[in-house]
KEKE-3310 file (N, C-alpha, C; in steps of 0.2 Angstrom, whole numbers, plus 5000, padded with zeros to 4 digits):
npx = (5155:5144:5141:5130:5130:5114:5110:5095:5087:5078:5062:5054:5063:5059:5049:5056:5058:5055:5046:5042:5034:5039:5042:5044:5048:5040:5050:5063:5075:5085:5095:5095:5109:5117:5118:5112:5109:5100:5097:5086:5069:5059:5044:5037:5025:5019:5010:5007:5012:5028:5038:5054:5060:5076:5083:5095:5092:5080:5070:5059:5043:5033:5016:5005:4994:5004:5015:5031:5039:5055:5069:5078:5093:5096:5101:5099:5090:5084:5072:5064:5053:5048:5039:5029:5025:5032:5025:5029:5029:5040:5043:5052:5056:5062:5059:5061:5059:5046:5043:5033:5029:5017:5018:5032:5033:5031:5041:5055:5051:5050:5067:5070:5076:5074:5068:5068:5064:5058:5052:5039:5033:5022:5010:5006:5006:4997:4984:4973:4963:4973:4984:4977:4975:4987:4991:4984:4987:4999:4999:4990:4998:5010:5003:4999:5012:5017:5005:5007:4998:4991:4994:4999:5011:5005:4997:5004:5010:5000:4997:5009:5009:4998:4999:5013:5003:4993:5002:5007:4994:4991:4998:4998:5007:5015:5028:5031:5030:5036:5042:5039:5041:5044:5039:5040:5055:5057:5069:5079:5079:5081:5094:5102:5102:5106:5120:5125:5125:5135:5146:5151:5162:5172:5177:5164:5159:5150:5149:5153:5144:5133:5136:5135:5119:5116:5116:5118:5130:5125:5111:5108:5110:5098:5091:5090:5090:5077:5069:5074:5070:5082:5098:5112:5124:5121:5115:5122:5132:5124:5122:5133:5138:5128:5132:5145:5140:5137:5149:5157:5152:5154:5165:5183:5191:5200:5192:5199:5201:5189:5180:5188:5185:5172:5172:5176:5187:5195:5195:5188:5179:5172:5169:5160:5148:5142:5140:5130:5120:5120:5119:5128:5146:5158:5164:5155:5142:5148:5148:5135:5130:5137:5134:5118:5122:5128:5115:5108:5111:5114:5101:5097:5102:5097:5084:5087:5090)
npy = (4984:4972:4971:4967:4960:4955:4941:4936:4921:4919:4910:4908:4908:4916:4925:4932:4935:4934:4928:4926:4919:4924:4916:4921:4914:4918:4919:4925:4937:4942:4956:4957:4961:4965:4974:4974:4974:4974:4970:4970:4976:4977:4973:4972:4964:4966:4953:4946:4952:4962:4972:4977:4990:4997:5010:5020:5029:5032:5023:5010:5005:4992:4986:4973:4972:4982:4989:4992:4998:4996:5003:4997:4992:4998:5000:4990:4983:4973:4970:4958:4963:4965:4952:4945:4933:4934:4936:4938:4944:4943:4950:4950:4962:4961:4973:4976:4968:4970:4980:4979:4986:4992:4997:5004:5017:5026:5018:5025:5031:5025:5020:5027:5040:5054:5052:5043:5024:5020:5033:5032:5028:5035:5033:5022:5024:5037:5033:5018:5008:5007:5004:4993:4986:4980:4974:4966:4960:4957:4946:4938:4934:4927:4917:4912:4908:4897:4889:4886:4885:4879:4891:4901:4909:4920:4924:4930:4940:4947:4951:4959:4970:4976:4982:4991:4998:5004:5011:5021:5026:5031:5040:5053:5064:5066:5059:5048:5056:5063:5073:5072:5054:5038:5028:5017:5015:5007:4996:5003:5012:5000:4996:5007:5009:4998:4998:5007:5007:4993:4998:5009:5008:5014:5026:5032:5038:5052:5053:5042:5035:5039:5034:5022:5021:5026:5039:5056:5066:5078:5075:5066:5070:5077:5066:5060:5068:5071:5060:5054:5062:5068:5073:5064:5064:5069:5056:5047:5052:5051:5038:5033:5040:5033:5019:5025:5025:5013:5005:5012:5010:4995:4993:4993:5004:5017:5035:5040:5029:5023:5033:5033:5022:5019:5029:5041:5052:5065:5073:5082:5085:5075:5074:5086:5082:5071:5077:5086:5074:5066:5077:5079:5076:5061:5056:5062:5055:5041:5042:5044:5035:5026:5029:5026:5010:5009:5016:5007:4996:5001:4999:4989:4981:4987:4982:4968:4971)
npz = (4984:4979:4961:4947:4930:4926:4919:4907:4904:4894:4893:4883:4868:4855:4859:4868:4881:4899:4912:4929:4946:4962:4978:4996:5012:5028:5037:5031:5029:5025:5016:4999:4995:4981:4969:4953:4934:4918:4901:4901:4900:4915:4925:4940:4951:4965:4974:4987:5005:5009:4998:4995:4983:4977:4966:4959:4963:4968:4983:4984:4993:4990:4990:4992:4976:4971:4959:4949:4938:4930:4921:4908:4909:4920:4936:4952:4965:4976:4993:5003:5017:5034:5045:5035:5023:5006:4993:4973:4956:4942:4929:4915:4899:4882:4872:4861:4849:4849:4843:4829:4810:4813:4824:4827:4824:4837:4845:4847:4857:4868:4870:4882:4878:4883:4897:4909:4909:4921:4927:4923:4933:4941:4935:4939:4953:4953:4947:4952:4942:4929:4937:4939:4931:4922:4932:4929:4918:4916:4927:4918:4909:4915:4918:4905:4899:4910:4907:4895:4883:4867:4854:4863:4861:4852:4862:4870:4865:4861:4874:4880:4869:4873:4886:4884:4876:4887:4894:4887:4882:4895:4902:4907:4906:4898:4896:4887:4874:4859:4847:4829:4821:4815:4806:4792:4793:4800:4801:4797:4808:4819:4815:4819:4830:4837:4832:4837:4852:4851:4845:4857:4862:4854:4844:4836:4822:4814:4801:4794:4799:4794:4779:4779:4782:4772:4765:4763:4776:4780:4775:4784:4797:4800:4796:4807:4817:4816:4815:4826:4837:4842:4840:4832:4837:4852:4855:4856:4864:4875:4880:4879:4893:4901:4900:4907:4921:4924:4925:4931:4943:4945:4943:4946:4941:4936:4933:4921:4914:4910:4905:4893:4890:4887:4874:4875:4876:4880:4895:4902:4894:4897:4909:4909:4900:4910:4919:4915:4911:4924:4936:4943:4948:4943:4953:4963:4961:4963:4978:4983:4979:4985:4997:4998:5000:5012:5020:5018:5022:5037:5038:5040:5049:5060:5057:5061:5073)
capx = (5147:5145:5137:5134:5124:5110:5109:5090:5086:5070:5057:5055:5067:5056:5045:5062:5054:5054:5042:5042:5031:5044:5039:5049:5046:5041:5057:5067:5077:5091:5095:5097:5112:5119:5113:5112:5104:5099:5097:5079:5066:5059:5040:5036:5019:5018:5006:5006:5017:5032:5043:5059:5065:5078:5086:5099:5090:5073:5068:5052:5040:5028:5013:5002:4993:5008:5017:5036:5044:5060:5073:5084:5102:5096:5104:5092:5090:5077:5073:5058:5052:5043:5037:5024:5027:5033:5025:5029:5028:5043:5042:5056:5054:5066:5053:5065:5057:5037:5039:5032:5030:5010:5022:5035:5034:5032:5048:5059:5047:5051:5074:5073:5082:5074:5066:5070:5056:5057:5048:5033:5028:5018:5005:5002:5004:4991:4979:4973:4962:4977:4988:4973:4973:4992:4993:4981:4991:5004:4996:4990:5004:5013:4998:4999:5017:5014:5000:5008:4992:4990:4994:5001:5014:5001:4991:5008:5013:4996:5000:5016:5005:4993:5004:5012:4999:4992:5006:5005:4989:4990:5005:4999:5015:5018:5035:5034:5027:5042:5041:5041:5041:5049:5035:5042:5060:5061:5073:5085:5082:5082:5101:5108:5102:5111:5127:5127:5127:5141:5152:5152:5168:5177:5174:5159:5160:5145:5149:5155:5138:5130:5138:5131:5114:5115:5115:5124:5131:5120:5105:5108:5111:5092:5086:5090:5086:5069:5066:5073:5069:5088:5104:5115:5130:5121:5111:5129:5131:5117:5123:5141:5136:5123:5138:5149:5136:5136:5157:5160:5151:5155:5173:5188:5195:5199:5190:5201:5200:5180:5178:5192:5182:5164:5176:5177:5195:5193:5192:5186:5172:5167:5165:5156:5144:5142:5135:5123:5116:5115:5117:5134:5149:5156:5164:5149:5137:5148:5147:5129:5130:5140:5128:5112:5124:5128:5111:5101:5114:5111:5093:5093:5102:5090:5077:5086:5090)
capy = (4984:4968:4972:4963:4962:4950:4937:4932:4917:4918:4903:4905:4914:4918:4931:4938:4938:4932:4930:4921:4919:4920:4918:4920:4914:4924:4919:4927:4945:4944:4961:4956:4970:4966:4979:4971:4977:4969:4976:4969:4982:4973:4973:4968:4964:4962:4948:4947:4956:4969:4972:4985:4990:5002:5010:5022:5038:5030:5016:5009:5002:4989:4981:4970:4974:4988:4988:4994:4996:4996:5002:4995:4991:5001:4997:4990:4976:4972:4966:4957:4969:4961:4945:4940:4930:4938:4934:4942:4941:4949:4952:4956:4959:4964:4976:4978:4965:4968:4986:4979:4991:4996:5002:5006:5026:5023:5015:5030:5034:5019:5021:5029:5046:5060:5051:5035:5022:5023:5040:5033:5024:5040:5030:5018:5032:5042:5028:5014:5008:5005:4999:4985:4983:4980:4970:4959:4958:4953:4939:4932:4934:4924:4910:4910:4905:4894:4883:4885:4880:4880:4900:4904:4914:4924:4927:4933:4946:4952:4956:4964:4975:4979:4983:4996:5003:5006:5016:5024:5030:5034:5045:5063:5069:5066:5056:5045:5059:5067:5076:5068:5047:5031:5025:5017:5014:5001:4992:5008:5015:4998:4994:5013:5009:4991:5000:5012:4999:4987:5002:5012:5010:5016:5031:5034:5044:5053:5054:5035:5031:5041:5031:5017:5021:5027:5043:5060:5070:5084:5074:5062:5074:5082:5062:5057:5073:5070:5052:5051:5070:5074:5075:5060:5066:5070:5052:5042:5054:5051:5033:5034:5043:5027:5015:5024:5027:5007:5003:5017:5006:4987:4990:4998:5007:5026:5037:5039:5023:5023:5039:5030:5011:5022:5032:5049:5052:5070:5070:5089:5084:5065:5077:5090:5076:5068:5082:5086:5070:5066:5085:5077:5072:5054:5056:5062:5048:5037:5044:5043:5025:5021:5031:5020:5005:5011:5017:5000:4990:5003:4998:4981:4979:4990:4977:4962:4972)
capz = (4984:4973:4956:4939:4925:4926:4911:4907:4901:4891:4892:4874:4865:4851:4865:4870:4888:4906:4919:4935:4952:4968:4984:5002:5019:5033:5041:5029:5029:5020:5011:4992:4993:4976:4963:4946:4930:4912:4897:4897:4904:4922:4931:4949:4953:4972:4976:4994:5008:5008:4993:4993:4978:4977:4963:4960:4962:4972:4987:4983:4996:4986:4993:4988:4970:4969:4955:4948:4932:4930:4914:4902:4911:4928:4943:4955:4970:4981:4996:5008:5024:5036:5043:5032:5016:5001:4985:4968:4948:4940:4921:4912:4892:4877:4871:4853:4844:4847:4838:4823:4807:4815:4831:4825:4824:4844:4845:4850:4864:4872:4870:4885:4877:4886:4901:4913:4909:4930:4928:4922:4939:4942:4933:4945:4960:4953:4942:4951:4938:4926:4940:4941:4922:4921:4937:4926:4911:4920:4928:4914:4905:4919:4916:4898:4899:4912:4906:4886:4878:4861:4854:4868:4860:4852:4868:4874:4861:4863:4882:4880:4867:4878:4893:4881:4874:4893:4897:4883:4884:4899:4901:4906:4908:4891:4895:4880:4868:4856:4840:4822:4821:4814:4802:4788:4795:4808:4799:4796:4816:4823:4814:4820:4839:4838:4830:4842:4857:4849:4846:4861:4866:4850:4842:4833:4817:4811:4791:4793:4799:4789:4774:4782:4781:4762:4766:4766:4781:4781:4777:4790:4801:4798:4796:4813:4823:4817:4819:4836:4842:4847:4836:4836:4844:4859:4858:4857:4870:4881:4879:4882:4900:4905:4901:4910:4925:4925:4924:4940:4951:4944:4939:4951:4936:4938:4930:4914:4912:4912:4900:4887:4889:4883:4868:4877:4877:4883:4903:4902:4891:4900:4916:4906:4898:4913:4924:4911:4909:4930:4938:4948:4945:4945:4962:4969:4958:4967:4985:4983:4980:4992:5004:4996:5002:5019:5023:5019:5031:5043:5038:5039:5057:5064:5059:5064:5080)
cpx = (5148:5139:5138:5127:5120:5109:5100:5088:5080:5068:5056:5058:5065:5050:5050:5061:5055:5049:5040:5038:5039:5040:5045:5046:5046:5046:5064:5068:5081:5088:5099:5101:5115:5116:5114:5106:5105:5097:5086:5074:5060:5050:5039:5029:5020:5011:5004:5014:5022:5037:5047:5060:5070:5083:5091:5097:5081:5073:5060:5048:5032:5023:5009:4997:4999:5014:5024:5037:5049:5065:5076:5091:5100:5097:5095:5094:5085:5078:5063:5059:5046:5043:5034:5027:5028:5032:5027:5029:5035:5043:5048:5055:5060:5061:5055:5057:5049:5036:5040:5030:5024:5016:5027:5037:5033:5039:5054:5055:5049:5062:5074:5078:5081:5071:5066:5063:5052:5053:5042:5029:5023:5012:5001:5002:4996:4984:4977:4967:4966:4981:4985:4976:4981:4993:4990:4984:4998:5003:4993:4995:5007:5010:5000:5005:5020:5012:5003:5005:4995:4990:4995:5007:5011:4997:4996:5010:5007:4996:5002:5013:5002:4995:5006:5007:4993:4995:5007:4999:4986:4995:5003:5002:5018:5026:5036:5033:5035:5041:5043:5038:5045:5046:5039:5049:5061:5065:5080:5086:5086:5092:5107:5107:5107:5118:5131:5130:5134:5146:5153:5158:5174:5174:5169:5157:5153:5142:5151:5148:5133:5129:5136:5123:5111:5114:5121:5125:5126:5113:5105:5106:5102:5090:5085:5087:5077:5066:5065:5070:5077:5094:5107:5121:5126:5115:5117:5129:5131:5120:5128:5141:5133:5130:5142:5147:5137:5144:5159:5157:5151:5161:5178:5192:5196:5195:5190:5201:5192:5181:5183:5186:5175:5166:5176:5184:5196:5191:5188:5179:5169:5164:5159:5148:5140:5140:5129:5120:5113:5118:5123:5138:5151:5160:5157:5143:5142:5148:5140:5126:5129:5135:5122:5116:5126:5122:5108:5106:5114:5105:5090:5097:5097:5085:5080:5089:5082)
cpy = (4981:4973:4969:4964:4953:4946:4936:4930:4916:4910:4902:4910:4919:4925:4934:4940:4932:4931:4923:4923:4918:4921:4917:4920:4921:4926:4924:4932:4946:4952:4959:4963:4970:4968:4975:4975:4971:4971:4975:4974:4975:4978:4968:4969:4961:4957:4948:4950:4960:4971:4978:4986:4997:5004:5017:5031:5038:5024:5017:5004:4999:4985:4978:4973:4982:4985:4992:4992:4999:4995:4998:4997:4997:4996:4997:4985:4978:4967:4964:4960:4965:4955:4943:4938:4934:4936:4939:4939:4947:4946:4953:4954:4962:4968:4976:4976:4964:4976:4983:4984:4996:5000:5005:5016:5030:5020:5019:5031:5032:5017:5023:5037:5053:5058:5044:5031:5022:5029:5038:5028:5028:5038:5025:5021:5034:5036:5021:5008:5004:5000:4991:4980:4976:4973:4962:4955:4956:4947:4932:4929:4928:4914:4906:4903:4899:4887:4883:4881:4883:4889:4903:4908:4920:4925:4933:4940:4950:4955:4960:4972:4979:4983:4993:5002:5005:5012:5022:5030:5035:5038:5052:5066:5070:5065:5052:5050:5064:5069:5072:5059:5043:5029:5024:5015:5011:4999:4997:5009:5008:4996:5001:5012:5005:4996:5003:5008:4996:4994:5008:5015:5012:5024:5034:5040:5045:5052:5046:5032:5032:5038:5024:5015:5026:5035:5050:5062:5073:5082:5067:5064:5075:5075:5061:5060:5071:5063:5051:5056:5072:5070:5066:5060:5066:5063:5050:5045:5053:5040:5031:5035:5035:5021:5016:5025:5018:5004:5008:5012:4997:4987:4995:4998:5014:5028:5040:5036:5023:5026:5035:5023:5015:5026:5038:5048:5060:5070:5076:5089:5079:5069:5081:5086:5074:5071:5084:5081:5067:5071:5081:5074:5064:5054:5056:5057:5043:5036:5042:5036:5022:5024:5026:5013:5006:5009:5009:4996:4993:4998:4992:4978:4984:4985:4969:4962:4970)
cpz = (4976:4967:4950:4935:4924:4921:4914:4903:4899:4890:4887:4871:4858:4854:4868:4880:4894:4912:4924:4941:4957:4972:4990:5009:5023:5036:5037:5028:5029:5015:5003:4990:4987:4969:4956:4941:4923:4907:4894:4901:4911:4925:4934:4949:4960:4973:4983:5000:5007:5002:4992:4987:4978:4972:4965:4964:4969:4978:4986:4989:4993:4992:4991:4984:4968:4963:4952:4942:4933:4923:4910:4907:4917:4932:4947:4957:4973:4988:5001:5015:5026:5041:5038:5025:5009:4994:4978:4963:4945:4932:4916:4902:4888:4872:4864:4849:4845:4845:4831:4818:4810:4821:4831:4825:4834:4848:4850:4858:4868:4875:4877:4884:4880:4893:4902:4910:4916:4931:4928:4927:4943:4941:4938:4949:4960:4950:4946:4946:4932:4930:4940:4934:4920:4924:4932:4920:4911:4922:4923:4906:4909:4915:4911:4898:4903:4909:4899:4882:4871:4858:4859:4867:4858:4858:4873:4873:4864:4870:4883:4876:4870:4883:4889:4880:4880:4893:4894:4883:4890:4904:4900:4905:4902:4891:4888:4872:4865:4850:4836:4826:4816:4808:4795:4785:4801:4806:4800:4803:4820:4822:4817:4827:4841:4836:4834:4848:4855:4847:4851:4864:4859:4848:4833:4829:4814:4800:4791:4794:4795:4778:4774:4779:4773:4763:4766:4773:4781:4783:4783:4796:4804:4801:4805:4820:4822:4817:4826:4841:4846:4843:4837:4839:4851:4861:4859:4864:4878:4884:4883:4890:4904:4905:4907:4919:4929:4929:4931:4945:4950:4943:4945:4948:4938:4933:4924:4911:4908:4905:4894:4885:4884:4876:4871:4879:4883:4891:4904:4899:4893:4905:4913:4903:4905:4918:4921:4911:4919:4935:4943:4945:4946:4950:4967:4966:4962:4974:4987:4983:4985:4997:5005:4999:5011:5022:5023:5022:5035:5045:5041:5046:5061:5066:5063:5071:5085)
residu = (MET:ASP:ILE:TYR:LYS:GLU:PRO:ILE:PRO:TYR:GLN:ASN:PRO:SER:LEU:CYS:MET:LYS:VAL:TRP:ARG:PHE:ALA:GLN:SER:GLY:ALA:GLU:ARG:GLU:TYR:GLY:ASN:THR:TRP:HIS:TYR:HIS:LYS:GLU:VAL:GLU:PHE:ILE:LEU:VAL:GLU:GLU:GLY:THR:HIS:GLU:ILE:GLN:THR:GLN:ASN:HIS:VAL:TYR:SER:LEU:GLU:ALA:GLY:ASP:ILE:LEU:LEU:ILE:GLY:SER:SER:GLN:LEU:HIS:ARG:GLY:ARG:LYS:VAL:GLY:ASP:LYS:ASP:LEU:VAL:TYR:ILE:VAL:LEU:HIS:ILE:ASP:LEU:GLN:PRO:TYR:PHE:ASP:PRO:ALA:MET:MET:ARG:TYR:TYR:ARG:ASP:PHE:LEU:GLU:ILE:PHE:HIS:PRO:LEU:GLU:ALA:LEU:ASN:TYR:ILE:PHE:GLN:GLU:ASN:GLU:HIS:VAL:LYS:LYS:GLU:ILE:ALA:ARG:ILE:ILE:THR:ASP:THR:HIS:ASP:GLU:VAL:MET:GLU:ALA:LYS:LYS:GLY:TYR:GLU:ILE:ALA:VAL:SER:MET:HIS:ILE:LYS:HIS:LEU:LEU:LEU:MET:LEU:LEU:ARG:HIS:ASP:HIS:ARG:ASP:LEU:LEU:THR:THR:GLN:GLY:ASN:VAL:ASP:GLY:ASP:ALA:ASP:MET:ILE:ARG:SER:LEU:VAL:VAL:TYR:VAL:ASP:GLU:HIS:LEU:THR:GLU:LYS:ILE:ASP:MET:GLY:ALA:VAL:SER:ARG:ILE:ALA:GLY:MET:SER:TYR:SER:TYR:PHE:SER:LYS:TYR:PHE:LYS:ARG:LYS:MET:GLY:THR:SER:PHE:ILE:ASP:TYR:VAL:ASN:MET:LYS:ARG:ILE:ALA:LYS:ALA:GLU:ARG:LEU:LEU:VAL:THR:GLU:LYS:ARG:SER:VAL:ASN:ASP:ILE:ALA:GLU:SER:VAL:GLY:ILE:GLY:ASN:MET:ALA:HIS:PHE:TYR:GLU:LEU:PHE:LYS:ARG:PHE:ASN:GLY:CYS:THR:PRO:LYS:GLN:TYR:LEU:HIS:LYS:MET:SER:VAL:SER:GLU:LEU:GLN:SER:LYS:SER:ASP:ASP:ASP:VAL:GLU:LYS:ASP)
# end
C-alpha cells in the first residue's frame, strides 16, 4: 500500500494556500491508488464528471456541483469514475495564518480536537444553498489566484474567511462549537499548538510546558482546558494517536516502534489510547485499511472488465 505525505507548494507563500483546476479525459480510468495526506485542509469542487474520494472511513461519489472537505493530515485518495471528462478544483489551505485576533476565538474549533473536519460534509449534503455559495467561493478564489490582479491577496483572504464563516454559521449540529474562547491569547495558543506538534516524538512534560507559558502548573492546567475545551494531556494524546495512525500505514514498523516514536513507551497505555480514539486496535485498523485497498482494486478490475 503506497502512502506518502504530499508537499503542497503554495502559489503565494504569504497566502499559505494552493488552488488548481484539474481535468482528466474520458479515456482515463486509472485509480489513484496512492493514499496521501498533508497538513493543509482540502476542499474539492467537482465541475464535470464523477469523482470518487476515499478516506479511512468513507467513500464519497461526487457529481458536478458537489463539494468535499478533507481535514488536516487525513489519509485520502481519489479516482475518476465513468467515461465522461472529469474537471474539478482543489483548494488546499493552511488555516492557521487566517486566524487573526478578530477570529482567534474560533481557532480551537477548527483544530479537529473533538470532531474531524470531514464530519462537516453533512452541511453540503443537507443545504443546497450553502453548497452553491461555497462552490462560488472556491471558484472565485481560483480565478483570483490565476488572474493575479492588483489586490488579489486581499480578495483571497476575504474568500477564505467567508468560507470559514459559512461553515460556522451553518453547522447546526454544533460540531465546531465548544465552551470558552481564546480571545486575547492568539500568540500563546498558536505557540502551544506548534510546540506539541514539534515534540510529539519526545516526552512532553506539562510542568515544562507550563513554565514555557509563564504559568504555574495548576494554573496552566486550568487555563489550557478553559481555552481549548479539553485537558492538555488529552490533547497531546489525541495528536500522538493521530500521528500513529499515519505511521501504521506509511511505514513498515512494529507497533512497539511506532508507539515509542509518538512518545508513548507503555504499550498497554498505547493500545488503550488507540482504541479510545479509533474504536479498534492497531491491527484492526490496518486490516480495515487493507480491506479498503483490496475492495478498491476489485472495483477497478470490474470496471475494466
